[in-house]
N, C-alpha and C positions, 0 to 999 in steps of 0.2 A: 502496500500500498503507502509505504514511504519513496517509493521508483516511480509508484503513477504517480505521487503525489510531485515532488520534483519534478516528472518530466513536459507534468502542464506546466505548471511555473512557469518550464521554459519556454513551452509552448507560446505560454497565455501573453511573452512578453516579447516578445520575436515581431518585430517587424515584417515579418512576410504573411500569409493570404493564410488561412491555416481554419478547418474543422475540426472538428471534433467529432463522432459521431458513437453516443453509446446506446449502443442496441440492450433489448431484454435480454432471453434467453431465445439462443439460435438454433433452430431447425433444418432440415434437409427440405419442406417441403419443395414446393412449386413456388414459385413468384407471383405471386394473385394482385397487385396492381395494385393494390391501397393498404394504410396503414397512418397511424396519425406523427406528426411528433412535431413537438415542440420545445421550448427550453425547462418550462417545469412539469413537465408528461407526467399525467397524474396517470401508473396501473392498475389494475386491479391482480388481484388473482395469479397468480402464475404467466404474466404474459410470457410471450414467448414474436417472435416474429422469424419470418422466414432466409437464411442466409441472401436466397433470392432478391429478395425485397429490402435490405442490406443496401447492397451491391447498385441498386437501383437512383435508389439514393443517392450513395455517393458519385454515382457517375452527374445522377442531376444537379449537382454540387457542384463543377466542375463551370457550366455554364446559369448560374442561378447563384448570384449573393445575399437571397433571403438570409442563411443562419449563419456570413462570412466573420467569422471570426466567437464563437463560438460551438457550447458543445452541448448538439439537442439530441437528446433519449427520442427512440426509434422506435416505436409497438403496434403489433395488428390491430 
């Protein structure tokens, strides 16, 4: 946990463009194309998301600045 916190502090202090993606429990299920994203994401019991949906969100961040320099959670 300390390593994660140190890593994030360095990223936050960086002048680079970045997005830290925080998915819930990952599954190997198919992409749904439907997921929730927020910096203050509220999730229920046992939240999960398909790896394919996380990948979709991450790829979209290449052209979308909505979460630039933020750490959103991603959930199904």
